N, C-alpha and C positions, 0 to 999 in steps of 0.2 A: 504494500500500500504506500501511497505517496505522502501521507500526513505524518506529522510527528518528527520530522527531521530536525536534528539538533546539531550544534557545533560547539566543541570545547573552546572557550575563549582564551587562547594562548597569545594572541596579539601578533603572531607571525604573518598571517595572511588574512587578517580580520576582514578587510574590505573585499578582497578578491574571493575569499571563501564564501561570502554571502552570495556572490554571483554563482559560484559552483553549486551551492545548495539549492538556490532558486531554480537553476537549470535542471538539476537532478530531480527535483520535485515534479517538474513538468514532463519528465521523461520516464519515470518509473512505471506508471500505469499504461501509457501508450505502447510499452514494450510487449504487452500481451493482455487480452481482455479477461482471461479466465478467473483471475483473482477477485474480480468484482462480481462474479457470477456464482460464487460458492458461499457456504456458511462460514463465518469467521468466529473464532473463539480465542480470547486473549488468555495467555498464561500469566497468572498474577505473580507479582514479586514474591520471592521466597519459595516458589514452587518450581519443580522441574517438568511438570506435565499438567494437563487439564483433562478431567474426565467428563465426557459428554453423555448424559443419559437420554435415551429415546424411549418414551412410553409405548408399550405394546397395546394391542387392542383387547377389549373385553367383549363377551358375548351376552346379549340379552335373550330372554325367552318369554314365551307366552305364559300367562298365569291363570290359575283357576280361583275363582272367588272363594274366600274363606280358607284357602290352602296356603300354608307358609311357603316362602321361597326357600327351597331345600338347600341349594348350594350357593353360598356367597362367592362372589368373584374377588380375586386378589389383584391388587395393583402390581404390575411388574414393569421393569425397564431393562432394556439392553444398553450396556455402557461401552463406550470406546475411549481408550486413553490415548491422548495425543501428546507427543513430545516434540521438541524443536531442536534444530541444529543451526550452527552459525554459517553464514555465507558472506562473502565480502570481495572487495576489489581495492587495489592500491594503485595510485597514479603519483608519479614523482614530478614536482614542479621546481625547476631550477631557480637559483637566486637571480639569474639574469632575466628570466621570465617575470619573476616577482618585481624586479626593478622596472621592467617595461610596463607593468601593470596593464597588460593587454586584456581588456574585458572580453573580447570576442573569443580568445583562446581559452580563458577561464570558463566561459560558458560551455565550450566544447568539452572541457574536463567534466563538468557536471552532467552534460548530456551523455557522455560515454559511460559514466558511472551509473547514472539513473537507468539507462537502457540496459546495461549489463545485469544489474541486480533484478530489474523488472523482468527481463527475459528469462533469467534463471528461475525466478519464482514461477513464471508461467510454464516453463518446461517441467518443473517439478509437478505441477498440477495436472498438465495434460498427460504426463507419464502414468497417471492413474486410470486413464480411459480404458486401457486394455484389461483392467481388473474387473470391469463390470461383467456380471454373468450373462446378462441379456446382450444379444448381438444382432445387428441388422446388416445385411448385405455381405456377410463374411466372404471375402474374395479368395481365401485359402491360397492355393498355389497359382491361381489364374486371376487376371484382372477382371473385375466386375464393375459395371457402371452403377453409380449411385444416382437415384432419380428422386424427383419430388414425391412419387408414390412411396418410396422407401421412407421418406420423412413421415408420411401419413401412417405407414405401418408401425413406425417407432412410437408415434403418439398412441395408437391403438394398443400396442403392447404395454406401454407404461400405464395407461389409464385402466387397463383390464387385468393387470397382473395382481390378482387379489391375494397377496401374501398374507399368511395367517397372523403374522406378527404386526406388520405395518399397513397392510392394505395397499390399494393401487395409488400411484402418484396422483396428487390432487392439485398441486400448485402450478405456477408458471413454469414453462419449460424453455430452456435455452439450448441452442446447438452451437458447438464450437467446431469449425471445419477448416480444412486446408483451402487456400484460395482457389485451387483447381477444382475442388469439390463444389465450392460456391459457384464458380463459373458454369459448371455442368447443371446445377440447379436452375440458374438463370436462363440458360439456353433451353432447358427442358420446359420451364414455365412459359418461355416466350415462343415455343414451337419451332426452335431451330434444331436441326439434326446434328449428329456427331460430326466431328472434324470441322466445326464452325461453318457448316454448309447451310446457308439459309435458303428457304424456298424461293423460287423465281419471283421477282417483283417486276411487274410491268408498269408502264406509265400510269400514274394516278392511283395505283394500288397502295394501300396503307394497312398496317397491322391493326387488328381489332383492338378496341379499347378494353380497359379492365386490367386484370392481373398482368397480362403480357406487356401492356403499355407501361405499367408501373415498374415492372422489372427492368425494362429498357432504360427508363429514366434514372433509376436508383441503384442499379447493379454495382456501380463503381464504389458506392459507399460501403459495400460489404456487410450491410446490416439491414435486413428486411425480414418480414415475418412470413412463414409458410405453415399452413395448418395449425396456427396458434403457437408455433415454435419461433422464438427470436433467433435469427441466424447471425452468427458472429464469425468473421474471418480472422484466422490466426496463422500468420506466417511462420510461427515456431513449430508447427506440425511438420514432421519430416517424412520422407518417403521410406517405405519398407523395401525389402529386397525385390519385391515383385511390383514396384511402382504403384503402390497403394498407400493410403494414409489412414491412421486410426484416429477418427474423430469421435464425438459423443454428443448425445442429447440427454439432458438430465434436469431434474428439479434442483433448486439451490441446496436443499437439505441433503442431497445425495452425497456431496463432497464437503469435507471439513478442512479448513485452514486454521492452524493454530499459530498465533503470533506471540512470541515471547518479548520481542522488541521491534519497534518500527525501524526503518532505515536510519542509521545514525552516521553522521559524517564527523571525522576528527582529523586533526593535523598534527604532525610531529616534525620538529626541526632536526635535520641531519647535517651537522656542521662539516663532516668529512666529505660528504657528497655535495656540499654547498647548495642546499636546497631544502625543500619541505615535502614530506610525504602526506598525501591526502588519502585517507582510508575511509571507505564507506562499507558498513556492515548491516546485515539484517539477520534476525533469528526466527526461523519458522519451521513448521512441520505440516504434513498433509496426510489425509487418509480418506478412503471411502467410508462414509458414515452409514448410509442406507443403500445397499447394493441394488435393491429392486426398483429404486426410483431413478435409475439411469440406465442407458444402454450404449454400448459401443457401436459406432457406425464405421464400418471398414469397407472402403471402396477405392476404385482406381483413381489415380491422378496422372495417368499417362497423358502427356500433352498432345493435343490435336486429335484425341480419340473420343 
């Protein structure tokens, strides 16, 4: 997360460090969208972990007048313990650069640090996608096209997966996809065939209004809704060996992010190197919280197909 950045006041780079931190704040979250789409739990000071309870369901029954309720229901909860680990990046700023007081360069220092930590946090979270038991479009050893219909199938699966402990997913659903997967959804919704082959258009012919028109206008934003799923584009998703990507559709409560500390920036003077080290760290951990409220979406990202 981008809030809560602090800087130890050593006086070495006081003015320039403010520029670094401000730039880092602006770049932590844009490095990946997933952290803003999951449940967050803070690890309090003095603790090494946080325990998250999720209450399970109880069953009601029909009653007979004048007959006592025979079996009382017990409240129960499944718990998940979340721990955190340190993550960080160091950038060295020479005395000569400090003397020049080049604000543009210092902004780039913050940009690099913010992007690096934000990207690492995002990668840790999307690394959980393959842990979901539910899976849509599993491409296996061959490339399989992911379509808008597969998104609809994911919604149906999550809404009807009547797990005995948690029940079906009930909240807002978010989908985090590789840019190539998003392109395929847009083309599918707009009626364009594989390989970026559009149907022949003669003079005066236009595409029908509605969903196709909206996709054409807004595809570049990488964030539009399909079948009630908020679609987010994430460039940190990487290709598997068979040119596919492991994305996911999930309810916020399906994934937990534990934060022990926000991103913290500090500086330390190194006289022998004639400069100052700027270190930014963050302490977090992540886990699947409710497996049945998310599903892996595994489909091809082969360009041009």
